[in-house]
A tleap script that builds the chain and sets N, CA, C and O, in Angstrom:
source leaprc.protein.ff14SB
mol = sequence {
  NMET ALA THR THR ASN LEU ASN ILE ARG THR
  ASP ARG GLU VAL LYS ASP GLN ALA GLU LYS
  ILE PHE ALA GLU LEU GLY LEU ASN MET THR
  THR ALA ILE ASN ILE PHE LEU ARG THR THR
  ILE ARG GLU ASN GLY ILE PRO PHE ALA LEU
  LYS LEU ASP ILE PRO ASN GLU ALA THR VAL
  ALA ALA ILE GLU GLU GLY ARG ARG ILE ALA
  ALA ASP SER SER VAL LYS GLY TYR THR ASN
  MET ASP ASP LEU LYS ALA ALA LEU GLU CGLY
}
set mol.1.N position { 122.724 -39.180 125.229 }
set mol.1.CA position { 121.756 -39.767 126.115 }
set mol.1.C position { 122.253 -39.600 127.552 }
set mol.1.O position { 123.399 -39.927 127.863 }
set mol.2.N position { 121.393 -39.096 128.408 }
set mol.2.CA position { 121.729 -38.924 129.820 }
set mol.2.C position { 121.650 -40.269 130.520 }
set mol.2.O position { 120.777 -41.083 130.219 }
set mol.3.N position { 122.549 -40.496 131.439 }
set mol.3.CA position { 122.529 -41.738 132.201 }
set mol.3.C position { 122.147 -41.454 133.645 }
set mol.3.O position { 122.214 -40.317 134.113 }
set mol.4.N position { 121.748 -42.505 134.333 }
set mol.4.CA position { 121.400 -42.402 135.738 }
set mol.4.C position { 121.878 -43.670 136.439 }
set mol.4.O position { 122.109 -44.692 135.792 }
set mol.5.N position { 122.021 -43.606 137.721 }
set mol.5.CA position { 122.422 -44.771 138.500 }
set mol.5.C position { 121.189 -45.548 138.937 }
set mol.5.O position { 120.135 -44.972 139.207 }
set mol.6.N position { 121.338 -46.848 139.000 }
set mol.6.CA position { 120.282 -47.740 139.450 }
set mol.6.C position { 120.857 -48.575 140.581 }
set mol.6.O position { 121.801 -49.337 140.372 }
set mol.7.N position { 120.307 -48.442 141.754 }
set mol.7.CA position { 120.774 -49.215 142.903 }
set mol.7.C position { 119.766 -50.309 143.210 }
set mol.7.O position { 118.580 -50.037 143.397 }
set mol.8.N position { 120.243 -51.550 143.263 }
set mol.8.CA position { 119.369 -52.669 143.592 }
set mol.8.C position { 120.009 -53.490 144.698 }
set mol.8.O position { 121.224 -53.447 144.896 }
set mol.9.N position { 119.190 -54.231 145.410 }
set mol.9.CA position { 119.685 -55.134 146.446 }
set mol.9.C position { 119.422 -56.564 146.005 }
set mol.9.O position { 118.349 -56.890 145.497 }
set mol.10.N position { 120.415 -57.401 146.209 }
set mol.10.CA position { 120.275 -58.818 145.901 }
set mol.10.C position { 121.212 -59.598 146.806 }
set mol.10.O position { 122.132 -59.033 147.397 }
set mol.11.N position { 120.976 -60.883 146.909 }
set mol.11.CA position { 121.861 -61.734 147.703 }
set mol.11.C position { 123.246 -61.748 147.079 }
set mol.11.O position { 123.373 -61.729 145.854 }
set mol.12.N position { 124.265 -61.781 147.890 }
set mol.12.CA position { 125.649 -61.804 147.408 }
set mol.12.C position { 125.881 -62.985 146.486 }
set mol.12.O position { 126.505 -62.844 145.435 }
set mol.13.N position { 125.379 -64.154 146.876 }
set mol.13.CA position { 125.590 -65.350 146.064 }
set mol.13.C position { 124.939 -65.216 144.686 }
set mol.13.O position { 125.517 -65.637 143.684 }
set mol.14.N position { 123.750 -64.637 144.634 }
set mol.14.CA position { 123.063 -64.427 143.351 }
set mol.14.C position { 123.909 -63.509 142.471 }
set mol.14.O position { 124.119 -63.792 141.292 }
set mol.15.N position { 124.390 -62.417 143.046 }
set mol.15.CA position { 125.215 -61.463 142.291 }
set mol.15.C position { 126.480 -62.144 141.783 }
set mol.15.O position { 126.836 -61.997 140.614 }
set mol.16.N position { 127.160 -62.884 142.649 }
set mol.16.CA position { 128.409 -63.530 142.262 }
set mol.16.C position { 128.200 -64.558 141.153 }
set mol.16.O position { 128.982 -64.621 140.204 }
set mol.17.N position { 127.146 -65.359 141.275 }
set mol.17.CA position { 126.864 -66.363 140.249 }
set mol.17.C position { 126.516 -65.700 138.917 }
set mol.17.O position { 126.973 -66.138 137.861 }
set mol.18.N position { 125.704 -64.642 138.974 }
set mol.18.CA position { 125.320 -63.937 137.751 }
set mol.18.C position { 126.547 -63.295 137.103 }
set mol.18.O position { 126.712 -63.368 135.885 }
set mol.19.N position { 127.402 -62.670 137.903 }
set mol.19.CA position { 128.604 -62.037 137.351 }
set mol.19.C position { 129.504 -63.060 136.665 }
set mol.19.O position { 130.108 -62.764 135.635 }
set mol.20.N position { 129.594 -64.249 137.225 }
set mol.20.CA position { 130.412 -65.302 136.618 }
set mol.20.C position { 129.864 -65.678 135.246 }
set mol.20.O position { 130.624 -65.813 134.286 }
set mol.21.N position { 128.563 -65.845 135.153 }
set mol.21.CA position { 127.934 -66.187 133.875 }
set mol.21.C position { 128.102 -65.053 132.876 }
set mol.21.O position { 128.448 -65.288 131.718 }
set mol.22.N position { 127.857 -63.822 133.320 }
set mol.22.CA position { 128.002 -62.675 132.425 }
set mol.22.C position { 129.434 -62.566 131.916 }
set mol.22.O position { 129.656 -62.268 130.742 }
set mol.23.N position { 130.402 -62.805 132.789 }
set mol.23.CA position { 131.804 -62.735 132.381 }
set mol.23.C position { 132.103 -63.763 131.289 }
set mol.23.O position { 132.821 -63.474 130.331 }
set mol.24.N position { 131.545 -64.964 131.444 }
set mol.24.CA position { 131.739 -65.998 130.424 }
set mol.24.C position { 131.121 -65.582 129.095 }
set mol.24.O position { 131.575 -66.007 128.032 }
set mol.25.N position { 130.086 -64.749 129.157 }
set mol.25.CA position { 129.435 -64.241 127.946 }
set mol.25.C position { 130.095 -62.970 127.428 }
set mol.25.O position { 129.693 -62.429 126.397 }
set mol.26.N position { 131.118 -62.492 128.150 }
set mol.26.CA position { 131.801 -61.268 127.746 }
set mol.26.C position { 131.052 -60.011 128.145 }
set mol.26.O position { 131.247 -58.955 127.543 }
set mol.27.N position { 130.200 -60.111 129.150 }
set mol.27.CA position { 129.396 -58.982 129.610 }
set mol.27.C position { 129.757 -58.632 131.045 }
set mol.27.O position { 130.283 -59.463 131.784 }
set mol.28.N position { 129.468 -57.387 131.433 }
set mol.28.CA position { 129.525 -57.031 132.844 }
set mol.28.C position { 128.095 -56.856 133.337 }
set mol.28.O position { 127.148 -56.910 132.552 }
set mol.29.N position { 127.945 -56.647 134.632 }
set mol.29.CA position { 126.609 -56.545 135.227 }
set mol.29.C position { 125.809 -55.403 134.604 }
set mol.29.O position { 124.623 -55.564 134.315 }
set mol.30.N position { 126.445 -54.256 134.397 }
set mol.30.CA position { 125.743 -53.103 133.835 }
set mol.30.C position { 125.185 -53.415 132.454 }
set mol.30.O position { 124.027 -53.113 132.167 }
set mol.31.N position { 126.000 -54.016 131.603 }
set mol.31.CA position { 125.556 -54.353 130.249 }
set mol.31.C position { 124.420 -55.370 130.291 }
set mol.31.O position { 123.443 -55.246 129.553 }
set mol.32.N position { 124.550 -56.375 131.155 }
set mol.32.CA position { 123.505 -57.400 131.256 }
set mol.32.C position { 122.180 -56.793 131.716 }
set mol.32.O position { 121.128 -57.107 131.160 }
set mol.33.N position { 122.227 -55.933 132.722 }
set mol.33.CA position { 120.998 -55.288 133.212 }
set mol.33.C position { 120.410 -54.396 132.122 }
set mol.33.O position { 119.192 -54.358 131.946 }
set mol.34.N position { 121.256 -53.684 131.393 }
set mol.34.CA position { 120.755 -52.839 130.304 }
set mol.34.C position { 120.107 -53.669 129.204 }
set mol.34.O position { 119.099 -53.257 128.631 }
set mol.35.N position { 120.673 -54.827 128.905 }
set mol.35.CA position { 120.047 -55.719 127.921 }
set mol.35.C position { 118.657 -56.122 128.407 }
set mol.35.O position { 117.690 -56.087 127.646 }
set mol.36.N position { 118.564 -56.506 129.690 }
set mol.36.CA position { 117.266 -56.881 130.259 }
set mol.36.C position { 116.272 -55.725 130.152 }
set mol.36.O position { 115.140 -55.927 129.713 }
set mol.37.N position { 116.681 -54.520 130.546 }
set mol.37.CA position { 115.772 -53.375 130.526 }
set mol.37.C position { 115.331 -53.021 129.109 }
set mol.37.O position { 114.154 -52.744 128.878 }
set mol.38.N position { 116.260 -53.028 128.165 }
set mol.38.CA position { 115.902 -52.697 126.775 }
set mol.38.C position { 114.987 -53.757 126.166 }
set mol.38.O position { 114.072 -53.433 125.410 }
set mol.39.N position { 115.235 -55.012 126.495 }
set mol.39.CA position { 114.361 -56.078 125.989 }
set mol.39.C position { 112.977 -55.973 126.612 }
set mol.39.O position { 111.977 -56.223 125.939 }
set mol.40.N position { 112.905 -55.611 127.876 }
set mol.40.CA position { 111.617 -55.390 128.539 }
set mol.40.C position { 110.830 -54.298 127.823 }
set mol.40.O position { 109.628 -54.436 127.595 }
set mol.41.N position { 111.508 -53.226 127.473 }
set mol.41.CA position { 110.851 -52.120 126.751 }
set mol.41.C position { 110.398 -52.585 125.367 }
set mol.41.O position { 109.257 -52.347 124.972 }
set mol.42.N position { 111.290 -53.247 124.632 }
set mol.42.CA position { 110.960 -53.691 123.275 }
set mol.42.C position { 109.784 -54.655 123.264 }
set mol.42.O position { 108.932 -54.581 122.379 }
set mol.43.N position { 109.728 -55.568 124.247 }
set mol.43.CA position { 108.663 -56.560 124.288 }
set mol.43.C position { 107.455 -56.110 125.095 }
set mol.43.O position { 106.451 -56.817 125.180 }
set mol.44.N position { 107.564 -54.916 125.689 }
set mol.44.CA position { 106.476 -54.337 126.477 }
set mol.44.C position { 106.064 -55.273 127.623 }
set mol.44.O position { 104.879 -55.434 127.914 }
set mol.45.N position { 107.061 -55.882 128.261 }
set mol.45.CA position { 106.820 -56.781 129.384 }
set mol.45.C position { 108.080 -57.544 129.725 }
set mol.45.O position { 109.114 -57.380 129.078 }
set mol.46.N position { 107.990 -58.370 130.733 }
set mol.46.CA position { 109.126 -59.194 131.138 }
set mol.46.C position { 109.487 -60.101 129.962 }
set mol.46.O position { 108.608 -60.762 129.409 }
set mol.47.N position { 110.761 -60.145 129.568 }
set mol.47.CA position { 111.138 -60.874 128.348 }
set mol.47.C position { 111.312 -62.382 128.520 }
set mol.47.O position { 112.055 -63.011 127.767 }
set mol.48.N position { 110.647 -62.948 129.482 }
set mol.48.CA position { 110.643 -64.395 129.654 }
set mol.48.C position { 109.383 -64.768 130.409 }
set mol.48.O position { 108.766 -63.928 131.064 }
set mol.49.N position { 109.004 -66.036 130.313 }
set mol.49.CA position { 107.760 -66.485 130.942 }
set mol.49.C position { 107.916 -66.510 132.461 }
set mol.49.O position { 108.920 -66.997 132.980 }
set mol.50.N position { 106.940 -65.994 133.153 }
set mol.50.CA position { 106.884 -66.070 134.616 }
set mol.50.C position { 105.780 -67.054 134.965 }
set mol.50.O position { 104.600 -66.803 134.718 }
set mol.51.N position { 106.181 -68.174 135.542 }
set mol.51.CA position { 105.183 -69.167 135.887 }
set mol.51.C position { 105.666 -69.984 137.064 }
set mol.51.O position { 106.865 -70.094 137.321 }
set mol.52.N position { 104.729 -70.541 137.756 }
set mol.52.CA position { 105.048 -71.411 138.873 }
set mol.52.C position { 105.472 -72.768 138.337 }
set mol.52.O position { 104.864 -73.284 137.399 }
set mol.53.N position { 106.494 -73.338 138.914 }
set mol.53.CA position { 106.993 -74.631 138.476 }
set mol.53.C position { 106.294 -75.735 139.264 }
set mol.53.O position { 106.906 -76.460 140.048 }
set mol.54.N position { 104.989 -75.833 139.022 }
set mol.54.CA position { 104.176 -76.838 139.710 }
set mol.54.C position { 103.626 -77.782 138.651 }
set mol.54.O position { 102.823 -77.371 137.813 }
set mol.55.N position { 104.046 -79.039 138.678 }
set mol.55.CA position { 103.561 -79.964 137.658 }
set mol.55.C position { 102.078 -80.290 137.854 }
set mol.55.O position { 101.571 -80.314 138.975 }
set mol.56.N position { 101.395 -80.542 136.725 }
set mol.56.CA position { 99.978 -80.913 136.819 }
set mol.56.C position { 99.862 -82.367 137.274 }
set mol.56.O position { 100.870 -83.057 137.429 }
set mol.57.N position { 98.645 -82.823 137.485 }
set mol.57.CA position { 98.419 -84.173 138.025 }
set mol.57.C position { 98.999 -85.260 137.128 }
set mol.57.O position { 99.562 -86.235 137.627 }
set mol.58.N position { 98.871 -85.109 135.829 }
set mol.58.CA position { 99.383 -86.121 134.905 }
set mol.58.C position { 100.911 -86.205 134.999 }
set mol.58.O position { 101.480 -87.296 134.962 }
set mol.59.N position { 101.556 -85.067 135.119 }
set mol.59.CA position { 103.019 -85.054 135.230 }
set mol.59.C position { 103.470 -85.671 136.552 }
set mol.59.O position { 104.427 -86.445 136.586 }
set mol.60.N position { 102.782 -85.329 137.634 }
set mol.60.CA position { 103.110 -85.906 138.947 }
set mol.60.C position { 102.957 -87.425 138.896 }
set mol.60.O position { 103.803 -88.154 139.412 }
set mol.61.N position { 101.878 -87.899 138.274 }
set mol.61.CA position { 101.645 -89.346 138.166 }
set mol.61.C position { 102.744 -90.003 137.335 }
set mol.61.O position { 103.212 -91.088 137.680 }
set mol.62.N position { 103.160 -89.362 136.247 }
set mol.62.CA position { 104.217 -89.915 135.398 }
set mol.62.C position { 105.547 -89.962 136.141 }
set mol.62.O position { 106.297 -90.929 136.010 }
set mol.63.N position { 105.841 -88.936 136.910 }
set mol.63.CA position { 107.076 -88.920 137.705 }
set mol.63.C position { 107.063 -90.056 138.722 }
set mol.63.O position { 108.048 -90.778 138.873 }
set mol.64.N position { 105.942 -90.206 139.412 }
set mol.64.CA position { 105.828 -91.281 140.411 }
set mol.64.C position { 105.961 -92.658 139.758 }
set mol.64.O position { 106.621 -93.546 140.298 }
set mol.65.N position { 105.331 -92.828 138.594 }
set mol.65.CA position { 105.437 -94.102 137.884 }
set mol.65.C position { 106.887 -94.369 137.477 }
set mol.65.O position { 107.376 -95.489 137.624 }
set mol.66.N position { 107.564 -93.361 136.975 }
set mol.66.CA position { 108.968 -93.515 136.596 }
set mol.66.C position { 109.842 -93.901 137.774 }
set mol.66.O position { 110.740 -94.734 137.645 }
set mol.67.N position { 109.580 -93.299 138.914 }
set mol.67.CA position { 110.351 -93.641 140.122 }
set mol.67.C position { 110.087 -95.085 140.553 }
set mol.67.O position { 111.009 -95.800 140.947 }
set mol.68.N position { 108.813 -95.511 140.474 }
set mol.68.CA position { 108.484 -96.904 140.834 }
set mol.68.C position { 109.181 -97.878 139.889 }
set mol.68.O position { 109.740 -98.885 140.325 }
set mol.69.N position { 109.145 -97.573 138.596 }
set mol.69.CA position { 109.776 -98.454 137.609 }
set mol.69.C position { 111.289 -98.505 137.835 }
set mol.69.O position { 111.893 -99.577 137.789 }
set mol.70.N position { 111.895 -97.343 138.077 }
set mol.70.CA position { 113.348 -97.292 138.284 }
set mol.70.C position { 113.773 -98.087 139.516 }
set mol.70.O position { 114.862 -98.661 139.546 }
set mol.71.N position { 112.919 -98.117 140.520 }
set mol.71.CA position { 113.247 -98.813 141.767 }
set mol.71.C position { 112.935 -100.298 141.706 }
set mol.71.O position { 113.377 -101.051 142.573 }
set mol.72.N position { 112.182 -100.740 140.701 }
set mol.72.CA position { 111.753 -102.138 140.591 }
set mol.72.C position { 112.770 -102.926 139.773 }
set mol.72.O position { 112.868 -102.752 138.558 }
set mol.73.N position { 113.525 -103.793 140.443 }
set mol.73.CA position { 114.576 -104.552 139.760 }
set mol.73.C position { 114.010 -105.601 138.797 }
set mol.73.O position { 114.747 -106.143 137.974 }
set mol.74.N position { 112.712 -105.889 138.894 }
set mol.74.CA position { 112.120 -106.881 137.993 }
set mol.74.C position { 111.724 -106.277 136.639 }
set mol.74.O position { 111.377 -107.011 135.713 }
set mol.75.N position { 111.773 -104.959 136.522 }
set mol.75.CA position { 111.417 -104.308 135.257 }
set mol.75.C position { 112.616 -104.363 134.321 }
set mol.75.O position { 113.727 -103.993 134.699 }
set mol.76.N position { 112.382 -104.830 133.092 }
set mol.76.CA position { 113.446 -104.944 132.094 }
set mol.76.C position { 113.915 -103.559 131.696 }
set mol.76.O position { 113.107 -102.667 131.436 }
set mol.77.N position { 115.231 -103.386 131.650 }
set mol.77.CA position { 115.815 -102.124 131.216 }
set mol.77.C position { 116.655 -102.328 129.972 }
set mol.77.O position { 117.000 -103.459 129.628 }
set mol.78.N position { 116.983 -101.241 129.298 }
set mol.78.CA position { 117.759 -101.305 128.059 }
set mol.78.C position { 118.923 -100.335 128.161 }
set mol.78.O position { 118.792 -99.235 128.698 }
set mol.79.N position { 120.056 -100.759 127.640 }
set mol.79.CA position { 121.243 -99.903 127.690 }
set mol.79.C position { 121.561 -99.276 126.348 }
set mol.79.O position { 122.470 -98.452 126.244 }
set mol.80.N position { 120.806 -99.666 125.305 }
set mol.80.CA position { 121.023 -99.032 123.993 }
set mol.80.C position { 119.715 -99.003 123.212 }
set mol.80.O position { 118.786 -99.758 123.501 }
set mol.81.N position { 119.660 -98.136 122.237 }
set mol.81.CA position { 118.433 -97.917 121.462 }
set mol.81.C position { 118.062 -99.127 120.608 }
set mol.81.O position { 116.878 -99.405 120.416 }
set mol.82.N position { 119.051 -99.844 120.095 }
set mol.82.CA position { 118.746 -101.006 119.252 }
set mol.82.C position { 117.964 -102.059 120.021 }
set mol.82.O position { 116.989 -102.608 119.508 }
set mol.83.N position { 118.384 -102.344 121.248 }
set mol.83.CA position { 117.674 -103.322 122.071 }
set mol.83.C position { 116.259 -102.844 122.401 }
set mol.83.O position { 115.312 -103.631 122.378 }
set mol.84.N position { 116.120 -101.559 122.706 }
set mol.84.CA position { 114.802 -101.010 123.001 }
set mol.84.C position { 113.891 -101.101 121.781 }
set mol.84.O position { 112.739 -101.517 121.897 }
set mol.85.N position { 114.402 -100.714 120.608 }
set mol.85.CA position { 113.593 -100.795 119.382 }
set mol.85.C position { 113.165 -102.229 119.093 }
set mol.85.O position { 112.022 -102.485 118.716 }
set mol.86.N position { 114.099 -103.162 119.276 }
set mol.86.CA position { 113.767 -104.568 119.030 }
set mol.86.C position { 112.676 -105.036 119.968 }
set mol.86.O position { 111.783 -105.774 119.555 }
set mol.87.N position { 112.731 -104.618 121.227 }
set mol.87.CA position { 111.708 -105.016 122.192 }
set mol.87.C position { 110.363 -104.397 121.840 }
set mol.87.O position { 109.327 -105.037 122.017 }
set mol.88.N position { 110.360 -103.184 121.353 }
set mol.88.CA position { 109.108 -102.513 120.998 }
set mol.88.C position { 108.490 -103.123 119.739 }
set mol.88.O position { 107.267 -103.175 119.613 }
set mol.89.N position { 109.321 -103.580 118.819 }
set mol.89.CA position { 108.829 -104.176 117.580 }
set mol.89.C position { 108.353 -105.605 117.792 }
set mol.89.O position { 107.510 -106.094 117.039 }
set mol.90.N position { 108.876 -106.273 118.797 }
set mol.90.CA position { 108.592 -107.694 119.009 }
set mol.90.C position { 107.381 -107.953 119.768 }
set mol.90.O position { 107.040 -109.111 120.009 }
savepdb mol mol.pdb
quit
């Protein structure tokens, strides 16, 4: 199989962080990129979901409610599952 060079530009920090992770996995950058490219070919597309990380209205409302509850010292809290279960059953 003939090989070719692939030159890409990326932020230094991105490259360094990725190389650290790949090293922990026993991979180098070339092997990791080749895995990505081969998986892209096999799956006939990007091998992971591409989506905007924008929560819907229900999620935003739940996050806001959780923050209000966490900040409210009058709301009863539980430090273990047994106490929580007992409160839910009672």
